[in-house]
C-alpha positions as CSV (number, residue, x, y, z in Angstrom):
1,M,-13.7,32.3,17.0
2,T,-12.7,33.7,20.3
3,Q,-9.3,35.2,21.0
4,T,-8.4,32.2,23.2
5,K,-9.1,29.7,20.5
6,L,-7.1,31.7,18.0
7,R,-4.1,31.7,20.3
8,A,-4.4,27.9,20.8
9,L,-4.4,27.1,17.1
10,P,-0.6,27.7,16.6
11,L,0.2,25.7,19.7
12,L,-2.0,22.8,18.5
13,G,-0.2,22.9,15.1
14,V,3.3,22.8,16.8
15,A,2.1,19.9,19.0
16,L,0.9,17.9,16.0
17,L,4.2,18.5,14.1
18,L,6.3,17.4,17.1
19,A,4.1,14.3,17.7
20,G,4.5,13.2,14.1
21,S,8.2,13.9,13.7
22,G,9.4,11.1,16.1
23,T,9.0,8.3,13.7
24,A,10.6,10.1,10.8
25,V,13.6,11.1,12.9
26,A,14.0,7.7,14.6
27,H,14.0,5.7,11.4
28,H,17.3,5.3,9.6
29,S,18.3,5.0,6.0
30,F,20.2,1.9,4.8
31,S,23.4,3.8,3.9
32,Q,23.4,5.6,7.2
33,E,23.6,2.4,9.2
34,F,25.0,-0.3,6.8
35,D,27.9,-0.2,4.4
36,P,27.3,-1.4,0.9
37,A,31.0,-1.8,0.5
38,K,31.1,-4.4,3.3
39,P,29.1,-7.5,2.0
40,I,29.0,-10.3,4.4
41,K,27.8,-13.9,4.3
42,I,26.7,-15.5,7.6
43,V,26.1,-19.2,7.7
44,G,24.7,-20.7,11.0
45,A,21.8,-21.6,13.1
46,V,18.9,-19.4,14.1
47,T,18.8,-18.7,17.9
48,R,15.8,-16.3,17.8
49,F,13.5,-14.6,15.2
50,D,12.0,-11.3,16.2
51,F,8.9,-10.6,14.0
52,V,8.6,-7.0,15.2
53,N,8.2,-3.5,13.7
54,P,9.8,-1.5,12.3
55,H,12.2,-4.3,11.2
56,S,12.3,-8.0,11.9
57,W,15.6,-9.4,13.4
58,I,17.2,-12.8,12.9
59,H,19.7,-13.8,15.6
60,V,22.2,-16.4,14.2
61,K,25.0,-18.2,15.9
62,A,27.7,-18.5,13.2
63,V,31.4,-18.5,12.6
64,N,32.4,-14.9,12.0
65,P,34.0,-14.8,8.5
66,R,36.3,-12.0,9.5
67,N,37.9,-13.7,12.6
68,G,36.9,-17.4,12.5
69,K,35.2,-17.3,16.0
70,L,31.7,-18.6,16.8
71,E,29.6,-15.5,17.5
72,E,26.0,-14.2,17.7
73,F,24.9,-12.1,14.8
74,H,21.9,-9.8,14.6
75,I,20.5,-9.5,11.1
76,E,17.9,-6.9,10.1
77,G,15.1,-8.0,7.8
78,G,12.1,-6.3,6.5
79,A,9.0,-5.2,8.3
80,P,6.5,-7.9,9.3
81,S,4.0,-6.5,6.8
82,A,6.5,-6.9,4.0
83,L,7.5,-10.4,5.2
84,L,3.8,-11.5,5.4
85,R,3.4,-10.5,1.7
86,R,6.3,-12.8,0.9
87,G,4.8,-15.8,2.7
88,W,6.6,-15.4,6.1
89,N,5.0,-15.6,9.5
90,R,6.4,-15.4,13.1
91,N,7.2,-19.1,13.0
92,S,9.1,-19.2,9.7
93,L,12.5,-19.4,11.4
94,P,12.4,-21.6,14.6
95,P,15.5,-21.9,16.7
96,G,18.0,-24.3,15.3
97,T,17.1,-23.7,11.6
98,R,20.2,-23.7,9.5
99,I,20.5,-20.7,7.1
100,A,22.9,-18.7,5.0
101,V,22.3,-15.0,4.9
102,E,23.9,-12.6,2.4
103,G,23.8,-8.9,3.3
104,Y,25.8,-5.9,4.4
105,A,27.6,-5.3,7.6
106,A,26.8,-2.4,9.9
107,R,29.1,0.6,9.9
108,D,29.5,0.5,13.7
109,D,29.2,-3.1,14.8
110,E,30.6,-6.2,13.2
111,H,27.8,-8.3,14.7
112,R,25.0,-6.6,12.9
113,A,24.0,-6.8,9.3
114,S,21.2,-6.0,6.9
115,A,20.0,-9.0,5.0
116,A,19.6,-9.1,1.2
117,S,18.8,-12.8,0.8
118,L,18.4,-15.9,2.9
119,T,19.0,-19.5,1.7
120,F,18.2,-22.8,3.4
121,P,20.5,-25.9,3.1
122,D,18.0,-27.4,0.5
123,G,18.5,-24.4,-1.8
124,R,15.2,-22.7,-1.1
125,E,15.6,-18.9,-1.0
126,L,13.4,-16.3,0.8
127,S,13.4,-12.6,0.3
128,L,13.7,-10.6,3.5
129,G,11.5,-7.8,2.3
130,N,14.2,-5.2,2.8
131,P,13.9,-3.0,-0.3
132,A,17.0,-0.9,0.3
133,T,19.3,-3.9,0.8
134,E,17.8,-5.8,-2.1
135,A,18.3,-2.7,-4.3
136,V,22.0,-2.5,-3.3
137,A,22.5,-6.2,-4.0
138,A,20.8,-5.9,-7.4
139,A,23.0,-3.0,-8.4
140,Q,26.1,-4.8,-7.4
141,K,25.1,-7.9,-9.3
142,R,24.4,-5.7,-12.5
143,A,27.9,-4.1,-12.1
144,R,29.6,-7.5,-12.0
145,N,27.8,-8.7,-15.2
């Protein structure tokens, strides 16, 4: 190898490390963004369903259980790949669909939550493919029993 190529190898290595670190740094942990001590139940009508990476988002117009006002909530679900494995698709929640979502409120915004479960008025339930939220809900359920 020539001297120039040997000098370029460390620079190439640093460039590859920096290029791959953005996703890891940008992604958050559940407990960093949501509070397992702040469970919330949101009952209302879907206004929009974003079937996007890295997490899906359900926008729901509902009465805020903390203040009694009609407000828009933004509820984080699992990644589209996880939802597809559970039978979801981008048309699973058309606007106007009535739902009840149980989850955990965000630490910094009372209008955001991470969903643990979703129930329709007829009693059908769907998993939102969010393993961290589902794990917290399962642990809390075991602690109550």
